[in-house]
Biopython code that builds the backbone (N, CA, C, O; Angstrom):
import numpy as np
from Bio.PDB.StructureBuilder import StructureBuilder

atoms = [
    (1, "MET", "N", (59.143, -49.704, 0.224)),
    (1, "MET", "CA", (59.333, -51.080, -0.185)),
    (1, "MET", "C", (58.066, -51.887, 0.021)),
    (1, "MET", "O", (57.693, -52.680, -0.844)),
    (2, "VAL", "N", (57.399, -51.702, 1.150)),
    (2, "VAL", "CA", (56.200, -52.477, 1.451)),
    (2, "VAL", "C", (55.132, -52.232, 0.394)),
    (2, "VAL", "O", (54.361, -53.138, 0.079)),
    (3, "GLU", "N", (55.075, -51.012, -0.165)),
    (3, "GLU", "CA", (54.081, -50.706, -1.182)),
    (3, "GLU", "C", (54.285, -51.542, -2.438)),
    (3, "GLU", "O", (53.335, -51.749, -3.193)),
    (4, "LEU", "N", (55.487, -52.021, -2.679)),
    (4, "LEU", "CA", (55.776, -52.794, -3.873)),
    (4, "LEU", "C", (55.457, -54.271, -3.707)),
    (4, "LEU", "O", (55.363, -54.992, -4.700)),
    (5, "LEU", "N", (55.291, -54.729, -2.493)),
    (5, "LEU", "CA", (55.030, -56.141, -2.240)),
    (5, "LEU", "C", (53.540, -56.439, -2.339)),
    (5, "LEU", "O", (52.712, -55.584, -2.022)),
    (6, "PRO", "N", (53.193, -57.658, -2.779)),
    (6, "PRO", "CA", (51.779, -58.025, -2.864)),
    (6, "PRO", "C", (51.108, -57.994, -1.489)),
    (6, "PRO", "O", (51.721, -58.316, -0.471)),
    (7, "GLU", "N", (49.845, -57.602, -1.487)),
    (7, "GLU", "CA", (49.100, -57.483, -0.229)),
    (7, "GLU", "C", (49.058, -58.804, 0.538)),
    (7, "GLU", "O", (49.151, -58.807, 1.766)),
    (8, "ARG", "N", (48.917, -59.924, -0.172)),
    (8, "ARG", "CA", (48.870, -61.229, 0.514)),
    (8, "ARG", "C", (50.173, -61.522, 1.260)),
    (8, "ARG", "O", (50.159, -62.087, 2.353)),
    (9, "LEU", "N", (51.287, -61.134, 0.661)),
    (9, "LEU", "CA", (52.576, -61.355, 1.316)),
    (9, "LEU", "C", (52.681, -60.508, 2.581)),
    (9, "LEU", "O", (53.112, -60.998, 3.624)),
    (10, "ILE", "N", (52.290, -59.245, 2.491)),
    (10, "ILE", "CA", (52.334, -58.362, 3.658)),
    (10, "ILE", "C", (51.411, -58.886, 4.748)),
    (10, "ILE", "O", (51.781, -58.897, 5.923)),
    (11, "SER", "N", (50.206, -59.323, 4.367)),
    (11, "SER", "CA", (49.265, -59.879, 5.354)),
    (11, "SER", "C", (49.855, -61.107, 6.025)),
    (11, "SER", "O", (49.735, -61.275, 7.238)),
    (12, "GLY", "N", (50.497, -61.970, 5.233)),
    (12, "GLY", "CA", (51.119, -63.164, 5.794)),
    (12, "GLY", "C", (52.244, -62.827, 6.757)),
    (12, "GLY", "O", (52.368, -63.446, 7.814)),
    (13, "LEU", "N", (53.062, -61.850, 6.397)),
    (13, "LEU", "CA", (54.139, -61.422, 7.289)),
    (13, "LEU", "C", (53.581, -60.837, 8.584)),
    (13, "LEU", "O", (54.115, -61.086, 9.665)),
    (14, "ALA", "N", (52.511, -60.064, 8.471)),
    (14, "ALA", "CA", (51.894, -59.480, 9.669)),
    (14, "ALA", "C", (51.332, -60.573, 10.572)),
    (14, "ALA", "O", (51.476, -60.498, 11.793)),
    (15, "ARG", "N", (50.690, -61.597, 9.985)),
    (15, "ARG", "CA", (50.158, -62.711, 10.797)),
    (15, "ARG", "C", (51.298, -63.481, 11.468)),
    (15, "ARG", "O", (51.201, -63.848, 12.639)),
    (16, "ALA", "N", (52.377, -63.722, 10.717)),
    (16, "ALA", "CA", (53.525, -64.429, 11.293)),
    (16, "ALA", "C", (54.126, -63.615, 12.436)),
    (16, "ALA", "O", (54.521, -64.172, 13.460)),
    (17, "ASN", "N", (54.191, -62.325, 12.261)),
    (17, "ASN", "CA", (54.709, -61.457, 13.315)),
    (17, "ASN", "C", (53.833, -61.543, 14.559)),
    (17, "ASN", "O", (54.343, -61.605, 15.677)),
    (18, "ALA", "N", (52.523, -61.546, 14.368)),
    (18, "ALA", "CA", (51.602, -61.638, 15.508)),
    (18, "ALA", "C", (51.757, -62.980, 16.217)),
    (18, "ALA", "O", (51.769, -63.033, 17.447)),
    (19, "ARG", "N", (51.877, -64.071, 15.448)),
    (19, "ARG", "CA", (52.012, -65.403, 16.051)),
    (19, "ARG", "C", (53.310, -65.544, 16.846)),
    (19, "ARG", "O", (53.347, -66.228, 17.869)),
    (20, "THR", "N", (54.358, -64.904, 16.377)),
    (20, "THR", "CA", (55.652, -65.038, 17.052)),
    (20, "THR", "C", (55.905, -63.915, 18.054)),
    (20, "THR", "O", (57.015, -63.757, 18.562)),
    (21, "LYS", "N", (54.864, -63.143, 18.327)),
    (21, "LYS", "CA", (54.940, -62.051, 19.314)),
    (21, "LYS", "C", (56.092, -61.082, 19.021)),
    (21, "LYS", "O", (56.796, -60.647, 19.932)),
    (22, "GLY", "N", (56.273, -60.752, 17.731)),
    (22, "GLY", "CA", (57.254, -59.745, 17.354)),
    (22, "GLY", "C", (58.640, -60.259, 17.037)),
    (22, "GLY", "O", (59.475, -59.499, 16.548)),
    (23, "ARG", "N", (58.912, -61.536, 17.303)),
    (23, "ARG", "CA", (60.256, -62.058, 17.035)),
    (23, "ARG", "C", (60.551, -62.124, 15.541)),
    (23, "ARG", "O", (61.714, -62.205, 15.143)),
    (24, "PHE", "N", (59.502, -62.091, 14.703)),
    (24, "PHE", "CA", (59.660, -62.200, 13.254)),
    (24, "PHE", "C", (59.690, -60.826, 12.588)),
    (24, "PHE", "O", (59.777, -60.737, 11.364)),
    (25, "ASP", "N", (59.621, -59.784, 13.357)),
    (25, "ASP", "CA", (59.445, -58.424, 12.838)),
    (25, "ASP", "C", (60.748, -57.860, 12.283)),
    (25, "ASP", "O", (61.356, -56.975, 12.885)),
    (26, "THR", "N", (61.169, -58.374, 11.137)),
    (26, "THR", "CA", (62.410, -57.897, 10.545)),
    (26, "THR", "C", (62.195, -57.223, 9.200)),
    (26, "THR", "O", (63.170, -56.870, 8.536)),
    (27, "PHE", "N", (60.952, -57.034, 8.777)),
    (27, "PHE", "CA", (60.718, -56.486, 7.446)),
    (27, "PHE", "C", (60.426, -54.992, 7.446)),
    (27, "PHE", "O", (60.029, -54.445, 6.418)),
    (28, "LYS", "N", (60.612, -54.330, 8.567)),
    (28, "LYS", "CA", (60.434, -52.873, 8.587)),
    (28, "LYS", "C", (61.262, -52.270, 9.711)),
    (28, "LYS", "O", (61.490, -52.901, 10.743)),
    (29, "ASN", "N", (61.708, -51.038, 9.492)),
    (29, "ASN", "CA", (62.328, -50.282, 10.571)),
    (29, "ASN", "C", (62.032, -48.792, 10.440)),
    (29, "ASN", "O", (62.311, -48.020, 11.357)),
    (30, "VAL", "N", (61.466, -48.382, 9.300)),
    (30, "VAL", "CA", (61.068, -46.996, 9.087)),
    (30, "VAL", "C", (59.647, -46.988, 8.544)),
    (30, "VAL", "O", (59.326, -47.721, 7.608)),
    (31, "VAL", "N", (58.806, -46.161, 9.133)),
    (31, "VAL", "CA", (57.429, -46.013, 8.660)),
    (31, "VAL", "C", (57.290, -44.607, 8.093)),
    (31, "VAL", "O", (57.618, -43.625, 8.760)),
    (32, "VAL", "N", (56.803, -44.516, 6.859)),
    (32, "VAL", "CA", (56.588, -43.226, 6.209)),
    (32, "VAL", "C", (55.143, -43.174, 5.751)),
    (32, "VAL", "O", (54.657, -44.090, 5.087)),
    (33, "SER", "N", (54.466, -42.108, 6.105)),
    (33, "SER", "CA", (53.064, -41.944, 5.727)),
    (33, "SER", "C", (52.880, -40.569, 5.104)),
    (33, "SER", "O", (53.327, -39.563, 5.655)),
    (34, "ASN", "N", (52.226, -40.530, 3.965)),
    (34, "ASN", "CA", (51.952, -39.278, 3.265)),
    (34, "ASN", "C", (50.457, -39.242, 2.986)),
    (34, "ASN", "O", (49.969, -39.967, 2.119)),
    (35, "VAL", "N", (49.735, -38.412, 3.705)),
    (35, "VAL", "CA", (48.277, -38.387, 3.603)),
    (35, "VAL", "C", (47.816, -37.026, 3.096)),
    (35, "VAL", "O", (47.972, -36.019, 3.787)),
    (36, "PRO", "N", (47.249, -36.991, 1.887)),
    (36, "PRO", "CA", (46.701, -35.712, 1.430)),
    (36, "PRO", "C", (45.431, -35.387, 2.207)),
    (36, "PRO", "O", (44.484, -36.174, 2.226)),
    (37, "GLY", "N", (45.421, -34.246, 2.832)),
    (37, "GLY", "CA", (44.261, -33.834, 3.615)),
    (37, "GLY", "C", (43.372, -32.896, 2.832)),
    (37, "GLY", "O", (43.623, -32.630, 1.657)),
    (38, "PRO", "N", (42.342, -32.397, 3.471)),
    (38, "PRO", "CA", (41.404, -31.516, 2.774)),
    (38, "PRO", "C", (42.031, -30.161, 2.442)),
    (38, "PRO", "O", (42.847, -29.640, 3.202)),
    (39, "ARG", "N", (41.645, -29.611, 1.318)),
    (39, "ARG", "CA", (42.123, -28.280, 0.929)),
    (39, "ARG", "C", (41.221, -27.188, 1.479)),
    (39, "ARG", "O", (41.631, -26.034, 1.598)),
    (40, "GLU", "N", (39.998, -27.556, 1.813)),
    (40, "GLU", "CA", (39.061, -26.585, 2.371)),
    (40, "GLU", "C", (39.069, -26.726, 3.887)),
    (40, "GLU", "O", (39.309, -27.818, 4.402)),
    (41, "PRO", "N", (38.809, -25.635, 4.612)),
    (41, "PRO", "CA", (38.802, -25.707, 6.078)),
    (41, "PRO", "C", (37.723, -26.656, 6.599)),
    (41, "PRO", "O", (36.671, -26.825, 5.983)),
    (42, "ARG", "N", (38.001, -27.251, 7.715)),
    (42, "ARG", "CA", (37.035, -28.108, 8.406)),
    (42, "ARG", "C", (36.618, -27.405, 9.685)),
    (42, "ARG", "O", (37.312, -26.522, 10.189)),
    (43, "TYR", "N", (35.468, -27.818, 10.196)),
    (43, "TYR", "CA", (34.902, -27.178, 11.377)),
    (43, "TYR", "C", (34.515, -28.230, 12.400)),
    (43, "TYR", "O", (34.066, -29.319, 12.043)),
    (44, "LEU", "N", (34.688, -27.904, 13.658)),
    (44, "LEU", "CA", (34.165, -28.676, 14.779)),
    (44, "LEU", "C", (33.032, -27.837, 15.337)),
    (44, "LEU", "O", (33.250, -26.918, 16.126)),
    (45, "GLY", "N", (31.819, -28.164, 14.916)),
    (45, "GLY", "CA", (30.702, -27.299, 15.264)),
    (45, "GLY", "C", (30.876, -25.971, 14.559)),
    (45, "GLY", "O", (30.954, -25.922, 13.332)),
    (46, "ARG", "N", (30.936, -24.903, 15.316)),
    (46, "ARG", "CA", (31.123, -23.580, 14.710)),
    (46, "ARG", "C", (32.579, -23.127, 14.715)),
    (46, "ARG", "O", (32.886, -22.045, 14.214)),
    (47, "TRP", "N", (33.480, -23.934, 15.271)),
    (47, "TRP", "CA", (34.889, -23.561, 15.368)),
    (47, "TRP", "C", (35.672, -24.096, 14.170)),
    (47, "TRP", "O", (35.627, -25.284, 13.849)),
    (48, "ARG", "N", (36.379, -23.194, 13.531)),
    (48, "ARG", "CA", (37.200, -23.552, 12.373)),
    (48, "ARG", "C", (38.500, -24.202, 12.848)),
    (48, "ARG", "O", (39.146, -23.706, 13.771)),
    (49, "VAL", "N", (38.872, -25.292, 12.226)),
    (49, "VAL", "CA", (40.143, -25.955, 12.518)),
    (49, "VAL", "C", (41.235, -25.189, 11.770)),
    (49, "VAL", "O", (41.245, -25.159, 10.539)),
    (50, "ASP", "N", (42.155, -24.568, 12.519)),
    (50, "ASP", "CA", (43.220, -23.768, 11.909)),
    (50, "ASP", "C", (44.464, -24.589, 11.603)),
    (50, "ASP", "O", (45.132, -24.350, 10.597)),
    (51, "GLN", "N", (44.777, -25.544, 12.453)),
    (51, "GLN", "CA", (45.978, -26.356, 12.286)),
    (51, "GLN", "C", (45.617, -27.832, 12.351)),
    (51, "GLN", "O", (44.658, -28.223, 13.017)),
    (52, "TRP", "N", (46.381, -28.625, 11.666)),
    (52, "TRP", "CA", (46.189, -30.071, 11.633)),
    (52, "TRP", "C", (47.461, -30.675, 12.198)),
    (52, "TRP", "O", (48.515, -30.583, 11.569)),
    (53, "PHE", "N", (47.387, -31.284, 13.357)),
    (53, "PHE", "CA", (48.569, -31.860, 13.994)),
    (53, "PHE", "C", (48.461, -33.368, 13.935)),
    (53, "PHE", "O", (47.463, -33.940, 14.373)),
    (54, "SER", "N", (49.453, -34.002, 13.410)),
    (54, "SER", "CA", (49.418, -35.446, 13.235)),
    (54, "SER", "C", (50.644, -36.073, 13.875)),
    (54, "SER", "O", (51.736, -35.507, 13.834)),
    (55, "THR", "N", (50.459, -37.223, 14.455)),
    (55, "THR", "CA", (51.601, -37.980, 14.963)),
    (55, "THR", "C", (51.505, -39.410, 14.471)),
    (55, "THR", "O", (50.415, -39.945, 14.267)),
    (56, "GLY", "N", (52.632, -40.002, 14.290)),
    (56, "GLY", "CA", (52.676, -41.416, 13.981)),
    (56, "GLY", "C", (52.952, -42.157, 15.273)),
    (56, "GLY", "O", (52.727, -41.631, 16.364)),
    (57, "GLN", "N", (53.427, -43.344, 15.149)),
    (57, "GLN", "CA", (53.764, -44.094, 16.356)),
    (57, "GLN", "C", (55.007, -44.926, 16.098)),
    (57, "GLN", "O", (55.303, -45.299, 14.963)),
    (58, "ILE", "N", (55.710, -45.201, 17.147)),
    (58, "ILE", "CA", (56.862, -46.081, 17.076)),
    (58, "ILE", "C", (56.409, -47.439, 17.583)),
    (58, "ILE", "O", (55.903, -47.563, 18.699)),
    (59, "SER", "N", (56.594, -48.451, 16.756)),
    (59, "SER", "CA", (56.203, -49.800, 17.159)),
    (59, "SER", "C", (57.446, -50.681, 17.172)),
    (59, "SER", "O", (58.516, -50.276, 16.718)),
    (60, "HIS", "N", (57.291, -51.872, 17.690)),
    (60, "HIS", "CA", (58.411, -52.798, 17.788)),
    (60, "HIS", "C", (59.031, -52.997, 16.410)),
    (60, "HIS", "O", (58.330, -53.335, 15.456)),
    (61, "GLY", "N", (60.317, -52.794, 16.303)),
    (61, "GLY", "CA", (61.011, -53.002, 15.042)),
    (61, "GLY", "C", (61.084, -51.760, 14.172)),
    (61, "GLY", "O", (61.880, -51.716, 13.235)),
    (62, "ALA", "N", (60.278, -50.758, 14.458)),
    (62, "ALA", "CA", (60.306, -49.515, 13.679)),
    (62, "ALA", "C", (60.913, -48.427, 14.554)),
    (62, "ALA", "O", (60.346, -48.063, 15.584)),
    (63, "THR", "N", (62.053, -47.915, 14.148)),
    (63, "THR", "CA", (62.739, -46.923, 14.973)),
    (63, "THR", "C", (62.453, -45.491, 14.552)),
    (63, "THR", "O", (62.790, -44.551, 15.271)),
    (64, "LEU", "N", (61.828, -45.320, 13.384)),
    (64, "LEU", "CA", (61.572, -43.976, 12.871)),
    (64, "LEU", "C", (60.211, -43.935, 12.196)),
    (64, "LEU", "O", (59.879, -44.811, 11.397)),
    (65, "ASN", "N", (59.422, -42.914, 12.519)),
    (65, "ASN", "CA", (58.126, -42.698, 11.875)),
    (65, "ASN", "C", (58.087, -41.261, 11.378)),
    (65, "ASN", "O", (58.265, -40.320, 12.151)),
    (66, "MET", "N", (57.853, -41.101, 10.078)),
    (66, "MET", "CA", (57.711, -39.773, 9.475)),
    (66, "MET", "C", (56.316, -39.693, 8.867)),
    (66, "MET", "O", (55.992, -40.432, 7.938)),
    (67, "THR", "N", (55.502, -38.800, 9.391)),
    (67, "THR", "CA", (54.127, -38.650, 8.927)),
    (67, "THR", "C", (53.953, -37.262, 8.327)),
    (67, "THR", "O", (54.274, -36.257, 8.961)),
    (68, "VAL", "N", (53.445, -37.216, 7.106)),
    (68, "VAL", "CA", (53.190, -35.956, 6.415)),
    (68, "VAL", "C", (51.700, -35.852, 6.122)),
    (68, "VAL", "O", (51.092, -36.777, 5.583)),
    (69, "TRP", "N", (51.131, -34.729, 6.481)),
    (69, "TRP", "CA", (49.735, -34.403, 6.170)),
    (69, "TRP", "C", (49.707, -33.054, 5.480)),
    (69, "TRP", "O", (50.578, -32.211, 5.690)),
    (70, "SER", "N", (48.698, -32.867, 4.658)),
    (70, "SER", "CA", (48.439, -31.523, 4.149)),
    (70, "SER", "C", (47.074, -31.087, 4.676)),
    (70, "SER", "O", (46.188, -31.911, 4.904)),
    (71, "TYR", "N", (46.923, -29.792, 4.863)),
    (71, "TYR", "CA", (45.643, -29.232, 5.301)),
    (71, "TYR", "C", (45.579, -27.788, 4.828)),
    (71, "TYR", "O", (46.430, -26.974, 5.184)),
    (72, "CYS", "N", (44.579, -27.475, 4.032)),
    (72, "CYS", "CA", (44.390, -26.104, 3.513)),
    (72, "CYS", "C", (45.689, -25.563, 2.912)),
    (72, "CYS", "O", (46.105, -24.441, 3.202)),
    (73, "ASP", "N", (46.314, -26.379, 2.074)),
    (73, "ASP", "CA", (47.561, -26.015, 1.393)),
    (73, "ASP", "C", (48.730, -25.774, 2.343)),
    (73, "ASP", "O", (49.683, -25.081, 1.987)),
    (74, "GLN", "N", (48.667, -26.336, 3.539)),
    (74, "GLN", "CA", (49.788, -26.296, 4.477)),
    (74, "GLN", "C", (50.429, -27.681, 4.518)),
    (74, "GLN", "O", (49.746, -28.696, 4.386)),
    (75, "PHE", "N", (51.725, -27.707, 4.700)),
    (75, "PHE", "CA", (52.499, -28.935, 4.795)),
    (75, "PHE", "C", (52.796, -29.182, 6.264)),
    (75, "PHE", "O", (53.405, -28.338, 6.922)),
    (76, "ASN", "N", (52.376, -30.326, 6.787)),
    (76, "ASN", "CA", (52.587, -30.653, 8.201)),
    (76, "ASN", "C", (53.414, -31.930, 8.296)),
    (76, "ASN", "O", (53.087, -32.936, 7.668)),
    (77, "LEU", "N", (54.470, -31.886, 9.072)),
    (77, "LEU", "CA", (55.381, -33.014, 9.204)),
    (77, "LEU", "C", (55.553, -33.372, 10.668)),
    (77, "LEU", "O", (55.764, -32.500, 11.510)),
    (78, "CYS", "N", (55.463, -34.662, 10.965)),
    (78, "CYS", "CA", (55.751, -35.162, 12.307)),
    (78, "CYS", "C", (56.846, -36.218, 12.183)),
    (78, "CYS", "O", (56.737, -37.143, 11.378)),
    (79, "VAL", "N", (57.882, -36.077, 12.970)),
    (79, "VAL", "CA", (58.965, -37.056, 12.994)),
    (79, "VAL", "C", (59.079, -37.574, 14.416)),
    (79, "VAL", "O", (59.310, -36.807, 15.350)),
    (80, "MET", "N", (58.917, -38.881, 14.574)),
    (80, "MET", "CA", (59.095, -39.528, 15.878)),
    (80, "MET", "C", (60.129, -40.628, 15.702)),
    (80, "MET", "O", (60.117, -41.353, 14.708)),
    (81, "ALA", "N", (61.020, -40.744, 16.671)),
    (81, "ALA", "CA", (62.087, -41.722, 16.531)),
    (81, "ALA", "C", (62.513, -42.271, 17.875)),
    (81, "ALA", "O", (62.339, -41.638, 18.917)),
    (82, "ASP", "N", (63.073, -43.459, 17.822)),
    (82, "ASP", "CA", (63.723, -44.042, 18.981)),
    (82, "ASP", "C", (64.977, -43.208, 19.251)),
    (82, "ASP", "O", (65.801, -43.024, 18.355)),
    (83, "ALA", "N", (65.124, -42.711, 20.460)),
    (83, "ALA", "CA", (66.218, -41.790, 20.798)),
    (83, "ALA", "C", (67.597, -42.424, 20.652)),
    (83, "ALA", "O", (68.582, -41.718, 20.436)),
    (84, "VAL", "N", (67.676, -43.738, 20.766)),
    (84, "VAL", "CA", (68.968, -44.404, 20.619)),
    (84, "VAL", "C", (69.348, -44.499, 19.143)),
    (84, "VAL", "O", (70.509, -44.305, 18.782)),
    (85, "ALA", "N", (68.373, -44.796, 18.295)),
    (85, "ALA", "CA", (68.643, -44.975, 16.865)),
    (85, "ALA", "C", (68.825, -43.649, 16.134)),
    (85, "ALA", "O", (69.683, -43.533, 15.259)),
    (86, "VAL", "N", (68.027, -42.656, 16.487)),
    (86, "VAL", "CA", (68.094, -41.344, 15.833)),
    (86, "VAL", "C", (68.269, -40.306, 16.934)),
    (86, "VAL", "O", (67.317, -39.980, 17.643)),
    (87, "ARG", "N", (69.450, -39.804, 17.072)),
    (87, "ARG", "CA", (69.748, -38.907, 18.189)),
    (87, "ARG", "C", (69.196, -37.493, 18.004)),
    (87, "ARG", "O", (68.904, -36.813, 18.987)),
    (88, "ASN", "N", (69.048, -37.042, 16.752)),
    (88, "ASN", "CA", (68.602, -35.669, 16.527)),
    (88, "ASN", "C", (67.575, -35.624, 15.397)),
    (88, "ASN", "O", (67.937, -35.521, 14.225)),
    (89, "THR", "N", (66.304, -35.700, 15.752)),
    (89, "THR", "CA", (65.254, -35.667, 14.728)),
    (89, "THR", "C", (65.169, -34.297, 14.063)),
    (89, "THR", "O", (64.667, -34.183, 12.944)),
    (90, "TRP", "N", (65.654, -33.257, 14.740)),
    (90, "TRP", "CA", (65.613, -31.916, 14.147)),
    (90, "TRP", "C", (66.472, -31.827, 12.898)),
    (90, "TRP", "O", (66.201, -31.004, 12.023)),
    (91, "GLU", "N", (67.509, -32.663, 12.796)),
    (91, "GLU", "CA", (68.299, -32.716, 11.560)),
    (91, "GLU", "C", (67.432, -33.179, 10.404)),
    (91, "GLU", "O", (67.492, -32.615, 9.311)),
    (92, "LEU", "N", (66.623, -34.207, 10.641)),
    (92, "LEU", "CA", (65.709, -34.691, 9.605)),
    (92, "LEU", "C", (64.703, -33.618, 9.220)),
    (92, "LEU", "O", (64.447, -33.394, 8.037)),
    (93, "VAL", "N", (64.139, -32.960, 10.211)),
    (93, "VAL", "CA", (63.166, -31.896, 9.956)),
    (93, "VAL", "C", (63.821, -30.786, 9.132)),
    (93, "VAL", "O", (63.212, -30.268, 8.197)),
    (94, "GLY", "N", (65.045, -30.424, 9.470)),
    (94, "GLY", "CA", (65.765, -29.406, 8.707)),
    (94, "GLY", "C", (65.966, -29.812, 7.257)),
    (94, "GLY", "O", (65.856, -28.984, 6.353)),
    (95, "GLY", "N", (66.260, -31.081, 7.037)),
    (95, "GLY", "CA", (66.405, -31.586, 5.672)),
    (95, "GLY", "C", (65.100, -31.512, 4.897)),
    (95, "GLY", "O", (65.085, -31.137, 3.724)),
    (96, "PHE", "N", (63.999, -31.874, 5.563)),
    (96, "PHE", "CA", (62.686, -31.756, 4.927)),
    (96, "PHE", "C", (62.402, -30.302, 4.571)),
    (96, "PHE", "O", (61.956, -29.996, 3.465)),
    (97, "ARG", "N", (62.663, -29.419, 5.515)),
    (97, "ARG", "CA", (62.380, -27.990, 5.296)),
    (97, "ARG", "C", (63.189, -27.451, 4.108)),
    (97, "ARG", "O", (62.643, -26.762, 3.247)),
    (98, "ALA", "N", (64.477, -27.763, 4.066)),
    (98, "ALA", "CA", (65.330, -27.288, 2.976)),
    (98, "ALA", "C", (64.868, -27.847, 1.628)),
    (98, "ALA", "O", (64.816, -27.121, 0.635)),
    (99, "SER", "N", (64.534, -29.132, 1.599)),
    (99, "SER", "CA", (64.061, -29.749, 0.356)),
    (99, "SER", "C", (62.728, -29.163, -0.081)),
    (99, "SER", "O", (62.498, -28.956, -1.272)),
    (100, "HIS", "N", (61.852, -28.898, 0.876)),
    (100, "HIS", "CA", (60.551, -28.308, 0.564)),
    (100, "HIS", "C", (60.740, -26.922, -0.047)),
    (100, "HIS", "O", (60.092, -26.590, -1.040)),
    (101, "GLU", "N", (61.612, -26.121, 0.532)),
    (101, "GLU", "CA", (61.892, -24.785, -0.015)),
    (101, "GLU", "C", (62.481, -24.876, -1.422)),
    (101, "GLU", "O", (62.149, -24.076, -2.296)),
    (102, "GLU", "N", (63.351, -25.853, -1.629)),
    (102, "GLU", "CA", (63.954, -26.050, -2.949)),
    (102, "GLU", "C", (62.890, -26.417, -3.988)),
    (102, "GLU", "O", (62.898, -25.894, -5.102)),
    (103, "LEU", "N", (61.983, -27.313, -3.620)),
    (103, "LEU", "CA", (60.895, -27.694, -4.531)),
    (103, "LEU", "C", (59.975, -26.516, -4.827)),
    (103, "LEU", "O", (59.567, -26.321, -5.972)),
    (104, "LEU", "N", (59.648, -25.733, -3.809)),
    (104, "LEU", "CA", (58.805, -24.555, -4.021)),
    (104, "LEU", "C", (59.474, -23.565, -4.972)),
    (104, "LEU", "O", (58.822, -23.016, -5.860)),
    (105, "ALA", "N", (60.764, -23.338, -4.788)),
    (105, "ALA", "CA", (61.486, -22.415, -5.663)),
    (105, "ALA", "C", (61.483, -22.913, -7.107)),
    (105, "ALA", "O", (61.300, -22.127, -8.036)),
    (106, "ALA", "N", (61.686, -24.213, -7.295)),
    (106, "ALA", "CA", (61.670, -24.779, -8.647)),
    (106, "ALA", "C", (60.283, -24.656, -9.271)),
    (106, "ALA", "O", (60.160, -24.340, -10.455)),
    (107, "ALA", "N", (59.240, -24.903, -8.481)),
    (107, "ALA", "CA", (57.873, -24.788, -8.993)),
    (107, "ALA", "C", (57.553, -23.345, -9.358)),
    (107, "ALA", "O", (56.927, -23.080, -10.385)),
    (108, "ARG", "N", (57.981, -22.424, -8.519)),
    (108, "ARG", "CA", (57.734, -20.997, -8.808)),
    (108, "ARG", "C", (58.469, -20.560, -10.074)),
    (108, "ARG", "O", (57.947, -19.755, -10.846)),
    (109, "ALA", "N", (59.658, -21.075, -10.289)),
    (109, "ALA", "CA", (60.436, -20.709, -11.474)),
    (109, "ALA", "C", (59.774, -21.206, -12.755)),
    (109, "ALA", "O", (59.932, -20.597, -13.814)),
    (110, "GLN", "N", (59.040, -22.301, -12.664)),
    (110, "GLN", "CA", (58.381, -22.886, -13.829)),
    (110, "GLN", "C", (56.947, -22.408, -14.010)),
    (110, "GLN", "O", (56.347, -22.645, -15.059)),
    (111, "ALA", "N", (56.393, -21.745, -13.011)),
    (111, "ALA", "CA", (54.972, -21.374, -13.027)),
    (111, "ALA", "C", (54.701, -20.252, -14.021)),
    (111, "ALA", "O", (55.535, -19.375, -14.247)),
    (112, "THR", "N", (53.513, -20.309, -14.606)),
    (112, "THR", "CA", (53.050, -19.227, -15.479)),
    (112, "THR", "C", (52.463, -18.124, -14.602)),
    (112, "THR", "O", (52.154, -18.374, -13.437)),
    (113, "PRO", "N", (52.302, -16.908, -15.131)),
    (113, "PRO", "CA", (51.692, -15.834, -14.330)),
    (113, "PRO", "C", (50.315, -16.210, -13.777)),
    (113, "PRO", "O", (49.969, -15.820, -12.662)),
    (114, "LYS", "N", (49.532, -16.964, -14.550)),
    (114, "LYS", "CA", (48.202, -17.385, -14.080)),
    (114, "LYS", "C", (48.328, -18.314, -12.877)),
    (114, "LYS", "O", (47.585, -18.181, -11.904)),
    (115, "GLU", "N", (49.275, -19.258, -12.943)),
    (115, "GLU", "CA", (49.483, -20.184, -11.827)),
    (115, "GLU", "C", (49.988, -19.458, -10.586)),
    (115, "GLU", "O", (49.640, -19.830, -9.465)),
    (116, "MET", "N", (50.793, -18.438, -10.774)),
    (116, "MET", "CA", (51.321, -17.672, -9.643)),
    (116, "MET", "C", (50.214, -16.924, -8.908)),
    (116, "MET", "O", (50.337, -16.654, -7.713)),
    (117, "ALA", "N", (49.134, -16.588, -9.611)),
    (117, "ALA", "CA", (48.031, -15.838, -8.999)),
    (117, "ALA", "C", (47.180, -16.712, -8.099)),
    (117, "ALA", "O", (46.437, -16.193, -7.266)),
    (118, "THR", "N", (47.270, -18.032, -8.248)),
    (118, "THR", "CA", (46.432, -18.926, -7.426)),
    (118, "THR", "C", (47.195, -19.456, -6.255)),
    (118, "THR", "O", (46.651, -20.221, -5.459)),
]
sb = StructureBuilder()
sb.init_structure("model")
sb.init_model(0)
sb.init_chain("A")
sb.init_seg("    ")
for serial, (resi, resn, name, xyz) in enumerate(atoms, 1):
    if name == "N":
        sb.init_residue(resn, " ", resi, " ")
    sb.init_atom(name, np.array(xyz, "f"), 0.0, 1.0, " ", f" {name:<3s}", serial, name[0])
structure = sb.get_structure()
């Protein structure tokens, strides 16, 4: 929803939230981030980065944060939640996993032999 609102409106809401020390923070409760990462491996000096671990954060008014990153054609998901609002984050992760498998199966069914080789 926030992506659909004009940037000036979001900036104004953020300033109002800061001025009221969070009492105005009613325009969000779920944070979702989808960041496409590099497809090629990255290195720290001579060491190759094998895994990309990402976490979001829970802030006042946001009870759930779902962060998705990709790295070298791997899908990485982090789910953080307020324990009172979301009692079992593994249910969400299971839903993501099942949906991801379903999308992969559909893509494979539509792929040409050339696409399957890559």
